[in-house]
PDB file of N, H, CA, C and O in Angstrom:
ATOM      1  N   UNK A   1      17.579 -12.974  11.931  1.00  0.00           N
ATOM      2  CA  UNK A   1      18.148 -11.678  11.672  1.00  0.00           C
ATOM      3  C   UNK A   1      17.590 -11.094  10.370  1.00  0.00           C
ATOM      4  O   UNK A   1      17.388  -9.884  10.269  1.00  0.00           O
ATOM      5  N   UNK A   2      17.346 -11.940   9.390  1.00  0.00           N
ATOM      6  H   UNK A   2      17.510 -12.923   9.472  1.00  0.00           H
ATOM      7  CA  UNK A   2      16.785 -11.466   8.126  1.00  0.00           C
ATOM      8  C   UNK A   2      15.399 -10.863   8.338  1.00  0.00           C
ATOM      9  O   UNK A   2      15.074  -9.844   7.729  1.00  0.00           O
ATOM     10  N   UNK A   3      14.583 -11.471   9.185  1.00  0.00           N
ATOM     11  H   UNK A   3      14.847 -12.299   9.680  1.00  0.00           H
ATOM     12  CA  UNK A   3      13.248 -10.935   9.468  1.00  0.00           C
ATOM     13  C   UNK A   3      13.354  -9.544  10.089  1.00  0.00           C
ATOM     14  O   UNK A   3      12.534  -8.674   9.793  1.00  0.00           O
ATOM     15  N   UNK A   4      14.340  -9.325  10.935  1.00  0.00           N
ATOM     16  H   UNK A   4      15.005 -10.032  11.175  1.00  0.00           H
ATOM     17  CA  UNK A   4      14.544  -8.006  11.550  1.00  0.00           C
ATOM     18  C   UNK A   4      14.890  -6.968  10.491  1.00  0.00           C
ATOM     19  O   UNK A   4      14.369  -5.853  10.522  1.00  0.00           O
ATOM     20  N   UNK A   5      15.755  -7.323   9.561  1.00  0.00           N
ATOM     21  H   UNK A   5      16.178  -8.229   9.535  1.00  0.00           H
ATOM     22  CA  UNK A   5      16.131  -6.403   8.488  1.00  0.00           C
ATOM     23  C   UNK A   5      14.928  -6.106   7.595  1.00  0.00           C
ATOM     24  O   UNK A   5      14.712  -4.958   7.209  1.00  0.00           O
ATOM     25  N   UNK A   6      14.147  -7.131   7.268  1.00  0.00           N
ATOM     26  H   UNK A   6      14.322  -8.064   7.582  1.00  0.00           H
ATOM     27  CA  UNK A   6      12.962  -6.926   6.433  1.00  0.00           C
ATOM     28  C   UNK A   6      11.913  -6.080   7.136  1.00  0.00           C
ATOM     29  O   UNK A   6      11.174  -5.345   6.481  1.00  0.00           O
ATOM     30  N   UNK A   7      11.836  -6.171   8.463  1.00  0.00           N
ATOM     31  H   UNK A   7      12.436  -6.768   8.995  1.00  0.00           H
ATOM     32  CA  UNK A   7      10.931  -5.313   9.225  1.00  0.00           C
ATOM     33  C   UNK A   7      11.327  -3.855   9.049  1.00  0.00           C
ATOM     34  O   UNK A   7      10.465  -2.987   8.913  1.00  0.00           O
ATOM     35  N   UNK A   8      12.617  -3.587   9.052  1.00  0.00           N
ATOM     36  H   UNK A   8      13.317  -4.292   9.163  1.00  0.00           H
ATOM     37  CA  UNK A   8      13.101  -2.214   8.939  1.00  0.00           C
ATOM     38  C   UNK A   8      12.839  -1.611   7.568  1.00  0.00           C
ATOM     39  O   UNK A   8      12.585  -0.411   7.466  1.00  0.00           O
ATOM     40  N   UNK A   9      12.895  -2.416   6.509  1.00  0.00           N
ATOM     41  H   UNK A   9      13.101  -3.391   6.591  1.00  0.00           H
ATOM     42  CA  UNK A   9      12.690  -1.862   5.169  1.00  0.00           C
ATOM     43  C   UNK A   9      11.273  -2.070   4.657  1.00  0.00           C
ATOM     44  O   UNK A   9      10.903  -1.511   3.625  1.00  0.00           O
ATOM     45  N   UNK A  10      10.477  -2.859   5.359  1.00  0.00           N
ATOM     46  H   UNK A  10      10.777  -3.313   6.198  1.00  0.00           H
ATOM     47  CA  UNK A  10       9.121  -3.158   4.915  1.00  0.00           C
ATOM     48  C   UNK A  10       8.097  -2.201   5.494  1.00  0.00           C
ATOM     49  O   UNK A  10       8.443  -1.166   6.063  1.00  0.00           O
ATOM     50  N   UNK A  11       6.847  -2.559   5.339  1.00  0.00           N
ATOM     51  H   UNK A  11       6.566  -3.400   4.876  1.00  0.00           H
ATOM     52  CA  UNK A  11       5.738  -1.727   5.801  1.00  0.00           C
ATOM     53  C   UNK A  11       5.166  -2.201   7.123  1.00  0.00           C
ATOM     54  O   UNK A  11       4.131  -1.700   7.563  1.00  0.00           O
ATOM     55  N   UNK A  12       5.818  -3.149   7.758  1.00  0.00           N
ATOM     56  H   UNK A  12       6.658  -3.556   7.400  1.00  0.00           H
ATOM     57  CA  UNK A  12       5.340  -3.680   9.027  1.00  0.00           C
ATOM     58  C   UNK A  12       6.276  -4.756   9.519  1.00  0.00           C
ATOM     59  O   UNK A  12       7.327  -4.993   8.924  1.00  0.00           O
ATOM     60  N   UNK A  13       5.904  -5.405  10.598  1.00  0.00           N
ATOM     61  H   UNK A  13       5.050  -5.213  11.082  1.00  0.00           H
ATOM     62  CA  UNK A  13       6.792  -6.441  11.143  1.00  0.00           C
ATOM     63  C   UNK A  13       6.887  -7.654  10.221  1.00  0.00           C
ATOM     64  O   UNK A  13       5.907  -8.057   9.596  1.00  0.00           O
ATOM     65  N   UNK A  14       8.082  -8.223  10.152  1.00  0.00           N
ATOM     66  H   UNK A  14       8.878  -7.896  10.660  1.00  0.00           H
ATOM     67  CA  UNK A  14       8.301  -9.462   9.387  1.00  0.00           C
ATOM     68  C   UNK A  14       8.430 -10.611  10.385  1.00  0.00           C
ATOM     69  O   UNK A  14       9.169 -10.517  11.365  1.00  0.00           O
ATOM     70  N   UNK A  15       7.708 -11.685  10.124  1.00  0.00           N
ATOM     71  H   UNK A  15       7.107 -11.762   9.328  1.00  0.00           H
ATOM     72  CA  UNK A  15       7.725 -12.856  10.999  1.00  0.00           C
ATOM     73  C   UNK A  15       8.336 -14.013  10.225  1.00  0.00           C
ATOM     74  O   UNK A  15       7.941 -14.290   9.093  1.00  0.00           O
ATOM     75  N   UNK A  16       9.302 -14.687  10.841  1.00  0.00           N
ATOM     76  H   UNK A  16       9.623 -14.462  11.761  1.00  0.00           H
ATOM     77  CA  UNK A  16       9.987 -15.809  10.191  1.00  0.00           C
ATOM     78  C   UNK A  16       9.184 -17.083  10.409  1.00  0.00           C
ATOM     79  O   UNK A  16       9.084 -17.574  11.533  1.00  0.00           O
ATOM     80  N   UNK A  17       8.611 -17.618   9.333  1.00  0.00           N
ATOM     81  H   UNK A  17       8.692 -17.219   8.420  1.00  0.00           H
ATOM     82  CA  UNK A  17       7.844 -18.861   9.386  1.00  0.00           C
ATOM     83  C   UNK A  17       8.597 -19.999   8.693  1.00  0.00           C
ATOM     84  O   UNK A  17       8.020 -21.057   8.445  1.00  0.00           O
ATOM     85  N   UNK A  18       9.877 -19.791   8.379  1.00  0.00           N
ATOM     86  H   UNK A  18      10.346 -18.931   8.581  1.00  0.00           H
ATOM     87  CA  UNK A  18      10.626 -20.782   7.605  1.00  0.00           C
ATOM     88  C   UNK A  18      11.011 -22.010   8.416  1.00  0.00           C
ATOM     89  O   UNK A  18      11.196 -23.082   7.840  1.00  0.00           O
ATOM     90  N   UNK A  19      11.137 -21.891   9.712  1.00  0.00           N
ATOM     91  H   UNK A  19      10.987 -21.020  10.180  1.00  0.00           H
ATOM     92  CA  UNK A  19      11.615 -22.949  10.611  1.00  0.00           C
ATOM     93  C   UNK A  19      13.059 -23.334  10.311  1.00  0.00           C
ATOM     94  O   UNK A  19      13.515 -24.399  10.727  1.00  0.00           O
ATOM     95  N   UNK A  20      13.781 -22.473   9.590  1.00  0.00           N
ATOM     96  H   UNK A  20      13.410 -21.608   9.253  1.00  0.00           H
ATOM     97  CA  UNK A  20      15.204 -22.702   9.349  1.00  0.00           C
ATOM     98  C   UNK A  20      15.978 -22.272  10.588  1.00  0.00           C
ATOM     99  O   UNK A  20      15.661 -21.249  11.196  1.00  0.00           O
ATOM    100  N   UNK A  21      16.984 -23.041  10.962  1.00  0.00           N
ATOM    101  H   UNK A  21      17.241 -23.872  10.469  1.00  0.00           H
ATOM    102  CA  UNK A  21      17.805 -22.699  12.116  1.00  0.00           C
ATOM    103  C   UNK A  21      19.254 -22.540  11.676  1.00  0.00           C
ATOM    104  O   UNK A  21      19.631 -22.971  10.586  1.00  0.00           O
ATOM    105  N   UNK A  22      20.037 -21.939  12.502  1.00  0.00           N
ATOM    106  H   UNK A  22      19.731 -21.589  13.387  1.00  0.00           H
ATOM    107  CA  UNK A  22      21.453 -21.765  12.203  1.00  0.00           C
ATOM    108  C   UNK A  22      21.712 -20.469  11.462  1.00  0.00           C
ATOM    109  O   UNK A  22      20.803 -19.676  11.215  1.00  0.00           O
ATOM    110  N   UNK A  23      22.971 -20.274  11.115  1.00  0.00           N
ATOM    111  H   UNK A  23      23.709 -20.918  11.315  1.00  0.00           H
ATOM    112  CA  UNK A  23      23.379 -19.074  10.401  1.00  0.00           C
ATOM    113  C   UNK A  23      23.619 -19.411   8.931  1.00  0.00           C
ATOM    114  O   UNK A  23      24.092 -20.498   8.602  1.00  0.00           O
ATOM    115  N   UNK A  24      23.289 -18.473   8.057  1.00  0.00           N
ATOM    116  H   UNK A  24      22.904 -17.590   8.324  1.00  0.00           H
ATOM    117  CA  UNK A  24      23.454 -18.658   6.622  1.00  0.00           C
ATOM    118  C   UNK A  24      24.222 -17.478   6.059  1.00  0.00           C
ATOM    119  O   UNK A  24      24.046 -16.342   6.499  1.00  0.00           O
ATOM    120  N   UNK A  25      25.058 -17.748   5.104  1.00  0.00           N
ATOM    121  H   UNK A  25      25.201 -18.671   4.747  1.00  0.00           H
ATOM    122  CA  UNK A  25      25.803 -16.708   4.405  1.00  0.00           C
ATOM    123  C   UNK A  25      25.157 -16.561   3.032  1.00  0.00           C
ATOM    124  O   UNK A  25      25.101 -17.524   2.267  1.00  0.00           O
ATOM    125  N   UNK A  26      24.671 -15.367   2.716  1.00  0.00           N
ATOM    126  H   UNK A  26      24.717 -14.584   3.337  1.00  0.00           H
ATOM    127  CA  UNK A  26      24.011 -15.154   1.432  1.00  0.00           C
ATOM    128  C   UNK A  26      24.272 -13.741   0.954  1.00  0.00           C
ATOM    129  O   UNK A  26      24.690 -12.874   1.720  1.00  0.00           O
ATOM    130  N   UNK A  27      24.019 -13.529  -0.313  1.00  0.00           N
ATOM    131  H   UNK A  27      23.679 -14.234  -0.936  1.00  0.00           H
ATOM    132  CA  UNK A  27      24.143 -12.209  -0.922  1.00  0.00           C
ATOM    133  C   UNK A  27      22.813 -11.895  -1.593  1.00  0.00           C
ATOM    134  O   UNK A  27      22.309 -12.687  -2.390  1.00  0.00           O
ATOM    135  N   UNK A  28      22.252 -10.745  -1.268  1.00  0.00           N
ATOM    136  H   UNK A  28      22.661 -10.102  -0.621  1.00  0.00           H
ATOM    137  CA  UNK A  28      20.976 -10.322  -1.840  1.00  0.00           C
ATOM    138  C   UNK A  28      21.186  -8.950  -2.468  1.00  0.00           C
ATOM    139  O   UNK A  28      21.606  -8.015  -1.786  1.00  0.00           O
ATOM    140  N   UNK A  29      20.897  -8.819  -3.761  1.00  0.00           N
ATOM    141  H   UNK A  29      20.556  -9.579  -4.315  1.00  0.00           H
ATOM    142  CA  UNK A  29      21.130  -7.566  -4.488  1.00  0.00           C
ATOM    143  C   UNK A  29      19.825  -7.017  -5.046  1.00  0.00           C
ATOM    144  O   UNK A  29      19.028  -7.746  -5.636  1.00  0.00           O
ATOM    145  N   UNK A  30      19.620  -5.706  -4.846  1.00  0.00           N
ATOM    146  H   UNK A  30      20.267  -5.114  -4.366  1.00  0.00           H
ATOM    147  CA  UNK A  30      18.476  -5.029  -5.454  1.00  0.00           C
ATOM    148  C   UNK A  30      18.816  -3.561  -5.626  1.00  0.00           C
ATOM    149  O   UNK A  30      19.778  -3.060  -5.044  1.00  0.00           O
ATOM    150  N   UNK A  31      18.030  -2.888  -6.418  1.00  0.00           N
ATOM    151  H   UNK A  31      17.248  -3.294  -6.891  1.00  0.00           H
ATOM    152  CA  UNK A  31      18.232  -1.466  -6.693  1.00  0.00           C
ATOM    153  C   UNK A  31      16.878  -0.784  -6.528  1.00  0.00           C
ATOM    154  O   UNK A  31      15.927  -1.097  -7.245  1.00  0.00           O
ATOM    155  N   UNK A  32      16.797   0.140  -5.590  1.00  0.00           N
ATOM    156  H   UNK A  32      17.570   0.394  -5.008  1.00  0.00           H
ATOM    157  CA  UNK A  32      15.522   0.807  -5.299  1.00  0.00           C
ATOM    158  C   UNK A  32      14.974   1.596  -6.488  1.00  0.00           C
ATOM    159  O   UNK A  32      13.763   1.787  -6.590  1.00  0.00           O
ATOM    160  N   UNK A  33      15.835   2.051  -7.376  1.00  0.00           N
ATOM    161  H   UNK A  33      16.820   1.896  -7.293  1.00  0.00           H
ATOM    162  CA  UNK A  33      15.340   2.852  -8.501  1.00  0.00           C
ATOM    163  C   UNK A  33      15.053   2.016  -9.745  1.00  0.00           C
ATOM    164  O   UNK A  33      14.056   2.259 -10.425  1.00  0.00           O
ATOM    165  N   UNK A  34      15.897   1.041 -10.056  1.00  0.00           N
ATOM    166  H   UNK A  34      16.707   0.843  -9.504  1.00  0.00           H
ATOM    167  CA  UNK A  34      15.734   0.260 -11.279  1.00  0.00           C
ATOM    168  C   UNK A  34      15.152  -1.128 -11.047  1.00  0.00           C
ATOM    169  O   UNK A  34      14.829  -1.827 -12.008  1.00  0.00           O
ATOM    170  N   UNK A  35      15.012  -1.538  -9.786  1.00  0.00           N
ATOM    171  H   UNK A  35      15.274  -0.970  -9.006  1.00  0.00           H
ATOM    172  CA  UNK A  35      14.461  -2.856  -9.477  1.00  0.00           C
ATOM    173  C   UNK A  35      15.514  -3.940  -9.532  1.00  0.00           C
ATOM    174  O   UNK A  35      16.626  -3.668  -9.986  1.00  0.00           O
ATOM    175  N   UNK A  36      15.237  -5.119  -9.108  1.00  0.00           N
ATOM    176  H   UNK A  36      14.335  -5.341  -8.740  1.00  0.00           H
ATOM    177  CA  UNK A  36      13.960  -5.521  -8.530  1.00  0.00           C
ATOM    178  C   UNK A  36      13.800  -4.973  -7.112  1.00  0.00           C
ATOM    179  O   UNK A  36      14.758  -4.479  -6.518  1.00  0.00           O
ATOM    180  N   UNK A  37      12.585  -5.064  -6.577  1.00  0.00           N
ATOM    181  H   UNK A  37      11.806  -5.465  -7.059  1.00  0.00           H
ATOM    182  CA  UNK A  37      12.354  -4.656  -5.195  1.00  0.00           C
ATOM    183  C   UNK A  37      13.080  -5.642  -4.284  1.00  0.00           C
ATOM    184  O   UNK A  37      13.399  -6.749  -4.717  1.00  0.00           O
ATOM    185  N   UNK A  38      13.348  -5.268  -3.029  1.00  0.00           N
ATOM    186  H   UNK A  38      13.089  -4.369  -2.677  1.00  0.00           H
ATOM    187  CA  UNK A  38      14.014  -6.228  -2.133  1.00  0.00           C
ATOM    188  C   UNK A  38      13.202  -7.507  -1.956  1.00  0.00           C
ATOM    189  O   UNK A  38      13.774  -8.581  -1.773  1.00  0.00           O
ATOM    190  N   UNK A  39      11.890  -7.404  -2.010  1.00  0.00           N
ATOM    191  H   UNK A  39      11.425  -6.532  -2.159  1.00  0.00           H
ATOM    192  CA  UNK A  39      11.041  -8.573  -1.795  1.00  0.00           C
ATOM    193  C   UNK A  39      11.009  -9.479  -3.024  1.00  0.00           C
ATOM    194  O   UNK A  39      10.921 -10.699  -2.888  1.00  0.00           O
ATOM    195  N   UNK A  40      11.079  -8.893  -4.225  1.00  0.00           N
ATOM    196  H   UNK A  40      11.150  -7.902  -4.336  1.00  0.00           H
ATOM    197  CA  UNK A  40      11.216  -9.705  -5.442  1.00  0.00           C
ATOM    198  C   UNK A  40      12.580 -10.368  -5.474  1.00  0.00           C
ATOM    199  O   UNK A  40      12.697 -11.539  -5.835  1.00  0.00           O
ATOM    200  N   UNK A  41      13.611  -9.626  -5.097  1.00  0.00           N
ATOM    201  H   UNK A  41      13.516  -8.675  -4.804  1.00  0.00           H
ATOM    202  CA  UNK A  41      14.972 -10.179  -5.060  1.00  0.00           C
ATOM    203  C   UNK A  41      15.051 -11.329  -4.067  1.00  0.00           C
ATOM    204  O   UNK A  41      15.742 -12.319  -4.310  1.00  0.00           O
ATOM    205  N   UNK A  42      14.355 -11.203  -2.966  1.00  0.00           N
ATOM    206  H   UNK A  42      13.793 -10.399  -2.769  1.00  0.00           H
ATOM    207  CA  UNK A  42      14.338 -12.248  -1.944  1.00  0.00           C
ATOM    208  C   UNK A  42      13.834 -13.562  -2.531  1.00  0.00           C
ATOM    209  O   UNK A  42      14.395 -14.627  -2.270  1.00  0.00           O
ATOM    210  N   UNK A  43      12.770 -13.475  -3.327  1.00  0.00           N
ATOM    211  H   UNK A  43      12.314 -12.611  -3.538  1.00  0.00           H
ATOM    212  CA  UNK A  43      12.211 -14.685  -3.928  1.00  0.00           C
ATOM    213  C   UNK A  43      13.059 -15.172  -5.103  1.00  0.00           C
ATOM    214  O   UNK A  43      13.327 -16.368  -5.223  1.00  0.00           O
ATOM    215  N   UNK A  44      13.478 -14.255  -5.961  1.00  0.00           N
ATOM    216  H   UNK A  44      13.261 -13.284  -5.864  1.00  0.00           H
ATOM    217  CA  UNK A  44      14.228 -14.647  -7.159  1.00  0.00           C
ATOM    218  C   UNK A  44      15.625 -15.179  -6.823  1.00  0.00           C
ATOM    219  O   UNK A  44      16.087 -16.138  -7.442  1.00  0.00           O
ATOM    220  N   UNK A  45      16.290 -14.568  -5.858  1.00  0.00           N
ATOM    221  H   UNK A  45      15.915 -13.789  -5.356  1.00  0.00           H
ATOM    222  CA  UNK A  45      17.679 -14.914  -5.584  1.00  0.00           C
ATOM    223  C   UNK A  45      17.845 -15.951  -4.470  1.00  0.00           C
ATOM    224  O   UNK A  45      18.785 -16.746  -4.501  1.00  0.00           O
ATOM    225  N   UNK A  46      16.942 -15.947  -3.491  1.00  0.00           N
ATOM    226  H   UNK A  46      16.179 -15.302  -3.466  1.00  0.00           H
ATOM    227  CA  UNK A  46      17.086 -16.857  -2.359  1.00  0.00           C
ATOM    228  C   UNK A  46      15.984 -17.903  -2.276  1.00  0.00           C
ATOM    229  O   UNK A  46      16.078 -18.850  -1.495  1.00  0.00           O
ATOM    230  N   UNK A  47      14.930 -17.731  -3.086  1.00  0.00           N
ATOM    231  H   UNK A  47      14.853 -16.961  -3.720  1.00  0.00           H
ATOM    232  CA  UNK A  47      13.834 -18.693  -3.059  1.00  0.00           C
ATOM    233  C   UNK A  47      12.923 -18.544  -1.850  1.00  0.00           C
ATOM    234  O   UNK A  47      12.186 -19.469  -1.510  1.00  0.00           O
ATOM    235  N   UNK A  48      12.967 -17.389  -1.201  1.00  0.00           N
ATOM    236  H   UNK A  48      13.566 -16.637  -1.477  1.00  0.00           H
ATOM    237  CA  UNK A  48      12.117 -17.136  -0.029  1.00  0.00           C
ATOM    238  C   UNK A  48      10.980 -16.210  -0.436  1.00  0.00           C
ATOM    239  O   UNK A  48      11.212 -15.155  -1.028  1.00  0.00           O
ATOM    240  N   UNK A  49       9.767 -16.600  -0.122  1.00  0.00           N
ATOM    241  H   UNK A  49       9.579 -17.457   0.358  1.00  0.00           H
ATOM    242  CA  UNK A  49       8.595 -15.808  -0.497  1.00  0.00           C
ATOM    243  C   UNK A  49       8.202 -14.922   0.668  1.00  0.00           C
ATOM    244  O   UNK A  49       8.088 -15.386   1.802  1.00  0.00           O
ATOM    245  N   UNK A  50       7.995 -13.646   0.383  1.00  0.00           N
ATOM    246  H   UNK A  50       8.088 -13.270  -0.539  1.00  0.00           H
ATOM    247  CA  UNK A  50       7.572 -12.678   1.378  1.00  0.00           C
ATOM    248  C   UNK A  50       6.122 -12.354   1.089  1.00  0.00           C
ATOM    249  O   UNK A  50       5.812 -11.796   0.036  1.00  0.00           O
ATOM    250  N   UNK A  51       5.221 -12.695   2.012  1.00  0.00           N
ATOM    251  H   UNK A  51       5.473 -13.148   2.867  1.00  0.00           H
ATOM    252  CA  UNK A  51       3.805 -12.422   1.771  1.00  0.00           C
ATOM    253  C   UNK A  51       3.201 -11.701   2.963  1.00  0.00           C
ATOM    254  O   UNK A  51       3.613 -11.890   4.108  1.00  0.00           O
ATOM    255  N   UNK A  52       2.226 -10.880   2.665  1.00  0.00           N
ATOM    256  H   UNK A  52       1.891 -10.726   1.736  1.00  0.00           H
ATOM    257  CA  UNK A  52       1.564 -10.084   3.688  1.00  0.00           C
ATOM    258  C   UNK A  52       0.513 -10.920   4.414  1.00  0.00           C
ATOM    259  O   UNK A  52      -0.293 -11.604   3.784  1.00  0.00           O
ATOM    260  N   UNK A  53       0.532 -10.858   5.744  1.00  0.00           N
ATOM    261  H   UNK A  53       1.187 -10.302   6.256  1.00  0.00           H
ATOM    262  CA  UNK A  53      -0.448 -11.540   6.578  1.00  0.00           C
ATOM    263  C   UNK A  53      -0.726 -10.673   7.800  1.00  0.00           C
ATOM    264  O   UNK A  53       0.072  -9.812   8.168  1.00  0.00           O
ATOM    265  N   UNK A  54      -1.852 -10.917   8.405  1.00  0.00           N
ATOM    266  H   UNK A  54      -2.501 -11.617   8.107  1.00  0.00           H
ATOM    267  CA  UNK A  54      -2.139 -10.268   9.686  1.00  0.00           C
ATOM    268  C   UNK A  54      -1.620 -11.175  10.793  1.00  0.00           C
ATOM    269  O   UNK A  54      -1.976 -12.351  10.873  1.00  0.00           O
ATOM    270  N   UNK A  55      -0.767 -10.601  11.648  1.00  0.00           N
ATOM    271  H   UNK A  55      -0.478  -9.646  11.583  1.00  0.00           H
ATOM    272  CA  UNK A  55      -0.214 -11.351  12.773  1.00  0.00           C
ATOM    273  C   UNK A  55      -0.329 -10.497  14.027  1.00  0.00           C
ATOM    274  O   UNK A  55      -0.273  -9.270  13.949  1.00  0.00           O
ATOM    275  N   UNK A  56      -0.489 -11.137  15.189  1.00  0.00           N
ATOM    276  H   UNK A  56      -0.534 -12.134  15.253  1.00  0.00           H
ATOM    277  CA  UNK A  56      -0.552 -10.357  16.421  1.00  0.00           C
ATOM    278  C   UNK A  56       0.822  -9.753  16.747  1.00  0.00           C
ATOM    279  O   UNK A  56       1.848 -10.422  16.616  1.00  0.00           O
ATOM    280  N   UNK A  57       0.830  -8.517  17.163  1.00  0.00           N
ATOM    281  H   UNK A  57      -0.003  -7.974  17.271  1.00  0.00           H
ATOM    282  CA  UNK A  57       2.072  -7.849  17.563  1.00  0.00           C
ATOM    283  C   UNK A  57       1.864  -7.164  18.907  1.00  0.00           C
ATOM    284  O   UNK A  57       0.751  -6.765  19.248  1.00  0.00           O
ATOM    285  N   UNK A  58       2.928  -7.037  19.651  1.00  0.00           N
ATOM    286  H   UNK A  58       3.832  -7.362  19.374  1.00  0.00           H
ATOM    287  CA  UNK A  58       2.887  -6.325  20.922  1.00  0.00           C
ATOM    288  C   UNK A  58       3.379  -4.900  20.704  1.00  0.00           C
ATOM    289  O   UNK A  58       4.292  -4.662  19.914  1.00  0.00           O
ATOM    290  N   UNK A  59       2.772  -3.965  21.402  1.00  0.00           N
ATOM    291  H   UNK A  59       2.030  -4.158  22.044  1.00  0.00           H
ATOM    292  CA  UNK A  59       3.222  -2.586  21.314  1.00  0.00           C
ATOM    293  C   UNK A  59       2.861  -1.868  22.602  1.00  0.00           C
ATOM    294  O   UNK A  59       2.029  -2.337  23.378  1.00  0.00           O
ATOM    295  N   UNK A  60       3.495  -0.729  22.818  1.00  0.00           N
ATOM    296  H   UNK A  60       4.171  -0.348  22.187  1.00  0.00           H
ATOM    297  CA  UNK A  60       3.274   0.079  24.018  1.00  0.00           C
ATOM    298  C   UNK A  60       2.607   1.381  23.593  1.00  0.00           C
ATOM    299  O   UNK A  60       3.020   2.008  22.618  1.00  0.00           O
ATOM    300  N   UNK A  61       1.576   1.784  24.326  1.00  0.00           N
ATOM    301  H   UNK A  61       1.240   1.275  25.118  1.00  0.00           H
ATOM    302  CA  UNK A  61       0.902   3.051  24.067  1.00  0.00           C
ATOM    303  C   UNK A  61       1.278   4.010  25.181  1.00  0.00           C
ATOM    304  O   UNK A  61       1.073   3.704  26.355  1.00  0.00           O
ATOM    305  N   UNK A  62       1.822   5.154  24.832  1.00  0.00           N
ATOM    306  H   UNK A  62       1.989   5.402  23.878  1.00  0.00           H
ATOM    307  CA  UNK A  62       2.161   6.187  25.802  1.00  0.00           C
ATOM    308  C   UNK A  62       1.079   7.252  25.688  1.00  0.00           C
ATOM    309  O   UNK A  62       0.975   7.934  24.668  1.00  0.00           O
ATOM    310  N   UNK A  63       0.271   7.392  26.742  1.00  0.00           N
ATOM    311  H   UNK A  63       0.355   6.838  27.571  1.00  0.00           H
ATOM    312  CA  UNK A  63      -0.849   8.327  26.683  1.00  0.00           C
ATOM    313  C   UNK A  63      -0.434   9.760  26.980  1.00  0.00           C
ATOM    314  O   UNK A  63      -1.068  10.697  26.493  1.00  0.00           O
ATOM    315  N   UNK A  64       0.606   9.946  27.761  1.00  0.00           N
ATOM    316  H   UNK A  64       1.121   9.185  28.156  1.00  0.00           H
ATOM    317  CA  UNK A  64       1.097  11.302  28.022  1.00  0.00           C
ATOM    318  C   UNK A  64       2.527  11.219  28.518  1.00  0.00           C
ATOM    319  O   UNK A  64       2.992  10.173  28.969  1.00  0.00           O
ATOM    320  N   UNK A  65       3.211  12.349  28.423  1.00  0.00           N
ATOM    321  H   UNK A  65       2.833  13.199  28.057  1.00  0.00           H
ATOM    322  CA  UNK A  65       4.587  12.447  28.901  1.00  0.00           C
ATOM    323  C   UNK A  65       4.821  13.851  29.413  1.00  0.00           C
ATOM    324  O   UNK A  65       4.320  14.818  28.839  1.00  0.00           O
ATOM    325  N   UNK A  66       5.575  13.966  30.485  1.00  0.00           N
ATOM    326  H   UNK A  66       5.982  13.180  30.951  1.00  0.00           H
ATOM    327  CA  UNK A  66       5.893  15.265  31.061  1.00  0.00           C
ATOM    328  C   UNK A  66       7.371  15.305  31.411  1.00  0.00           C
ATOM    329  O   UNK A  66       7.969  14.286  31.754  1.00  0.00           O
ATOM    330  N   UNK A  67       7.954  16.500  31.319  1.00  0.00           N
ATOM    331  H   UNK A  67       7.469  17.328  31.040  1.00  0.00           H
ATOM    332  CA  UNK A  67       9.346  16.648  31.743  1.00  0.00           C
ATOM    333  C   UNK A  67       9.402  16.500  33.254  1.00  0.00           C
ATOM    334  O   UNK A  67       8.475  16.920  33.946  1.00  0.00           O
ATOM    335  N   UNK A  68      10.481  15.906  33.787  1.00  0.00           N
ATOM    336  H   UNK A  68      11.235  15.565  33.225  1.00  0.00           H
ATOM    337  CA  UNK A  68      10.585  15.779  35.242  1.00  0.00           C
ATOM    338  C   UNK A  68      10.760  17.158  35.890  1.00  0.00           C
ATOM    339  O   UNK A  68      11.357  18.065  35.311  1.00  0.00           O
ATOM    340  N   UNK A  69      10.229  17.287  37.090  1.00  0.00           N
ATOM    341  H   UNK A  69       9.743  16.550  37.560  1.00  0.00           H
ATOM    342  CA  UNK A  69      10.376  18.535  37.837  1.00  0.00           C
ATOM    343  C   UNK A  69      11.726  18.563  38.525  1.00  0.00           C
ATOM    344  O   UNK A  69      12.291  17.516  38.841  1.00  0.00           O
ATOM    345  N   UNK A  70      12.250  19.771  38.759  1.00  0.00           N
ATOM    346  H   UNK A  70      11.791  20.622  38.502  1.00  0.00           H
ATOM    347  CA  UNK A  70      13.523  19.905  39.450  1.00  0.00           C
ATOM    348  C   UNK A  70      13.328  19.613  40.935  1.00  0.00           C
ATOM    349  O   UNK A  70      12.304  19.971  41.515  1.00  0.00           O
ATOM    350  N   UNK A  71      14.313  18.962  41.545  1.00  0.00           N
ATOM    351  H   UNK A  71      15.145  18.671  41.073  1.00  0.00           H
ATOM    352  CA  UNK A  71      14.235  18.659  42.981  1.00  0.00           C
ATOM    353  C   UNK A  71      14.855  19.730  43.801  1.00  0.00           C
ATOM    354  O   UNK A  71      14.875  19.634  45.028  1.00  0.00           O
TER     355      UNK A  71
END
């Protein structure tokens, strides 16, 4: 679930490589204006390192779309 949240606030998809299982209760604090960044807070407060890598992703390309015609 954390990877999903990081995908939403990051610049691309987040992939979980931690191999941690189960649910965890944690508190992560950051301030977008005064810092730290969410990714610095992730490392400083939870000990998890967020690093950029190229990973394969699936996506759908829609080449065209039209409104349906009336029947």
